[in-house]
C-alpha positions in Angstrom: 14.5 -16.4 16.7 14.1 -13.4 15.1 10.8 -15.1 13.4 9.3 -16.4 16.2 9.7 -12.8 17.7 8.7 -11.1 14.2 5.2 -13.8 14.0 4.5 -12.8 17.6 4.4 -9.1 17.0 2.1 -9.5 13.8 -0.2 -12.1 16.1 -0.6 -8.6 18.8 -1.4 -6.7 16.4 -4.2 -8.3 15.0 -5.3 -9.2 17.8 -5.6 -5.5 19.2 -6.3 -3.9 16.4 -8.7 -6.6 14.9 -7.4 -6.3 11.2 -6.4 -10.0 9.2 -3.6 -10.0 6.8 -4.8 -11.7 3.0 -2.8 -12.4 0.3 -0.9 -9.6 -1.1 -0.9 -7.1 1.7 2.2 -5.7 2.9 3.5 -3.0 5.1 7.0 -1.1 5.4 8.4 -2.1 9.5 10.4 1.0 9.3 13.2 -0.8 10.1 15.1 -4.1 9.6 13.1 -7.4 10.4 15.2 -8.4 12.7 16.4 -6.3 15.6 19.9 -9.2 16.0 20.8 -8.2 12.2 20.8 -4.5 12.0 22.7 -4.4 9.0 19.7 -6.7 6.4 18.3 -5.2 3.7 15.3 -6.9 5.0 13.0 -4.2 5.7 9.3 -5.0 4.8 7.4 -7.3 4.0 4.2 -9.0 2.0 1.6 -12.1 2.3 1.4 -14.5 0.2 -0.6 -18.1 0.3 1.8 -20.4 1.5 3.3 -22.0 -1.8 3.7 -25.1 -0.1 0.5 -25.3 2.0 -2.0 -23.2 0.2 -5.6 -23.5 1.3 -7.2 -26.5 2.7 -10.9 -27.4 3.6 -12.0 -28.6 6.8 -15.5 -29.4 8.6 -15.3 -25.6 10.0 -14.7 -24.4 6.5 -11.2 -23.6 4.3 -8.2 -22.6 5.8 -5.7 -20.6 4.2 -1.7 -20.3 4.9 -0.1 -17.3 4.3 3.8 -16.6 4.3 5.3 -13.1 5.3 7.9 -13.1 2.3 10.4 -10.2 3.6 11.5 -7.6 0.8 14.0 -5.3 0.4 12.6 -1.7 0.1 13.9 -1.7 -3.5 11.0 -4.2 -3.9 8.1 -2.3 -1.5 8.7 0.5 -3.8 8.2 -1.8 -6.6 4.8 -3.8 -5.0 3.5 -0.2 -4.2 3.8 0.7 -8.2 2.5 -2.1 -9.6 1.0 -5.9 -8.2 1.9 -7.9 -4.9 1.5 -10.8 -6.8 3.0 -10.0 -10.1 6.2 -9.1 -8.3 6.1 -12.2 -6.3 5.7 -13.7 -9.5 8.9 -12.0 -10.6 10.8 -12.8 -8.4 10.2 -16.2 -7.8 12.9 -18.1 -9.6 15.2 -16.3 -7.2 13.9 -16.5 -4.2 12.3 -20.4 -3.6 9.3 -21.1 -1.4 9.3 -16.9 -1.0 11.7 -17.3 2.1 12.8 -15.1 3.5 17.2 -14.6 3.7 18.5 -11.8 5.9 21.6 -11.9 4.1 20.7 -11.3 0.9 20.8 -8.3 -0.9 17.8 -6.7 -3.8 16.8 -8.7 -6.3 16.2 -5.0 -8.1 19.5 -5.3 -8.7 19.3 -7.7 -11.8 18.7 -6.2 -15.2 15.9 -8.6 -15.9 14.1 -8.3 -12.4 14.2 -4.3 -12.8 13.2 -4.5 -16.6 10.4 -6.9 -16.0 9.3 -4.4 -13.2 9.3 -1.8 -15.4 7.7 -2.5 -17.8 4.3 -4.0 -15.7 4.9 -1.0 -13.6 4.3 0.8 -17.1 1.5 -1.4 -18.4 -0.8 -1.7 -15.9 -0.5 0.7 -13.0 -0.3 0.6 -9.0 -2.9 -1.5 -7.2 -2.3 -0.4 -4.2 -5.4 2.2 -3.8 -4.7 3.0 0.3 -2.0 4.1 2.0 -1.7 4.0 6.1 0.6 6.8 6.8 1.6 7.9 10.4 1.0 11.5 9.1 -1.4 13.0 7.2 -4.6 15.1 7.5 -5.7 19.0 5.5 -7.0 22.1 6.9 -9.2 24.6 5.3 -9.1 28.8 6.3 -10.2 31.8 4.6 -8.0 34.4 3.6 -8.0 38.0 2.7 -11.0 40.6 2.2 -12.6 38.2 -0.2 -12.7 35.4 2.6 -10.1 33.3 0.1 -10.9 29.1 0.8 -7.1 27.7 0.8 -7.0 24.2 1.8 -3.9 22.0 3.9 -2.9 19.6 2.5 0.1 18.0 5.4 2.0 15.0 4.9 5.0 13.2 7.3 8.7 13.5 5.1 9.4 9.7 6.1 6.0 8.9 3.7 5.7 11.9 0.6 8.1 10.5 -1.8 6.2 7.1 -0.9 2.9 9.0 -1.8 3.8 10.6 -4.8 5.5 7.0 -6.7 1.8 5.9 -6.1 0.5 8.4 -6.8 1.9 8.6 -10.7 1.1 4.6 -11.2 -2.7 5.5 -9.9 -4.1 9.0 -10.7 -2.9 8.1 -14.7 -4.3 5.3 -15.2 -7.9 7.2 -14.2 -7.6 5.4 -11.0 -8.1 6.8 -7.6 -5.3 7.3 -4.0 -6.8 7.4 -0.3 -4.2 8.0 1.8 -5.2 7.7 5.2 -4.4 8.8 8.7 -5.8 7.4 12.3 -8.3 10.5 11.8 -8.6 11.2 8.9 -7.0 11.7 5.2 -7.6 12.3 1.8 -8.8 10.5 -1.5 -7.0 11.9 -4.8 -8.7 11.4 -7.9 -8.2 12.4 -11.9 -10.4 15.1 -12.8 -10.6 17.7 -15.6 -10.0 20.3 -12.8 -8.5 20.2 -9.5 -11.1 20.4 -6.7 -11.5 19.9 -3.2 -14.6 18.9 -1.0 -15.0 17.8 2.9 -16.6 14.6 1.9 -17.5 14.0 6.2 -14.9 11.4 8.6 -12.1 13.5 8.5 -11.6 13.0 4.7 -11.3 15.1 2.0 -11.9 14.4 -1.4 -9.0 16.2 -3.9 -9.5 16.2 -8.2 -6.4 16.9 -9.9 -5.5 16.9 -13.5 -2.1 15.3 -15.1 -1.0 19.5 -14.6 -1.4 19.6 -11.1 -0.6 16.3 -10.7 2.6 17.0 -11.6 3.4 20.0 -9.5 2.1 17.7 -6.4 4.6 14.2 -6.8 7.7 16.7 -7.9 7.2 18.4 -3.8 6.5 15.1 -2.5 10.2 15.4 -1.6 11.5 14.2 2.7 12.3 17.6 2.9 9.9 19.9 5.4 8.3 22.7 3.7 5.6 24.6 2.0 4.7 24.9 -0.9 1.7 26.9 -3.3 0.7 24.8 -7.0 0.5 26.6 -8.9 -2.0 25.4 -10.9 -4.0 25.4 -7.4 -4.6 28.5 -6.2 -6.9 26.5 -3.2 -4.3 24.3 -2.7 -0.7 24.3 -0.3 1.3 20.9 0.5 3.1 21.3 3.5 5.6 18.5 4.2 6.6 17.8 8.5 9.3 16.2 10.0 8.6 12.6 11.0 9.5 10.8 13.7 10.5 7.1 13.4 9.8 5.4 16.6 10.7 1.4 18.0 7.6 -1.1 19.1 8.3 0.7 22.3 7.5 4.1 21.2 11.1 5.7 21.3 11.7 8.0 18.6 14.6 6.3 17.0 14.9 8.9 14.1 14.4 12.1 12.4 12.9 12.6 9.1 12.5 16.1 7.2 
């Protein structure tokens, strides 16, 4: 029954949000895919075109069949650092028809799989252009007699390391990354020098040179605290404690 319950939750999300799923979309479930199997390592999911049904043409248009593929957290992290389709191609020989097995371990424990992921991520970088997280925001303040402007970027501890991993797999390849929450967020872009710009709609654009990127990813850890970046005097990074909630809104864990 766990699979039916999980699909029902996905359908409820699509119905209430109006956001459909497509091949390559992926999500961290913040817990086991099945509440009846709390010990399972499958705690994330990715959507793929069904390897058996694929897509068909009907009198009303083309219908694509999607399959939900359960992943471990290590496998999910590999998607964010690399590419969903490439990862599934790598896992396919060990994951027949992409069927979810609640009892399996992480396939990244296989040396050949781990090597393929590392090589692919090193060569191609990340295809993940955006992360939607629970806590991501910013504020700009002026202080001192010179009214110096300082911008504080705020991220939840639960997503901090994840943001750092994807930044390192995007910006060095000349690609941007949007980290968004419900009311706004930050778009990070590679640049020759550190700059900050309010682009409206609750979004801030931050350009980072390689040295400042290294500083930023160093402080993006799941520990609450405030950090000044030496290479960007106008930027402060604040990591706040995250509260993980279940489907009913109850706090089940805290990070940071």
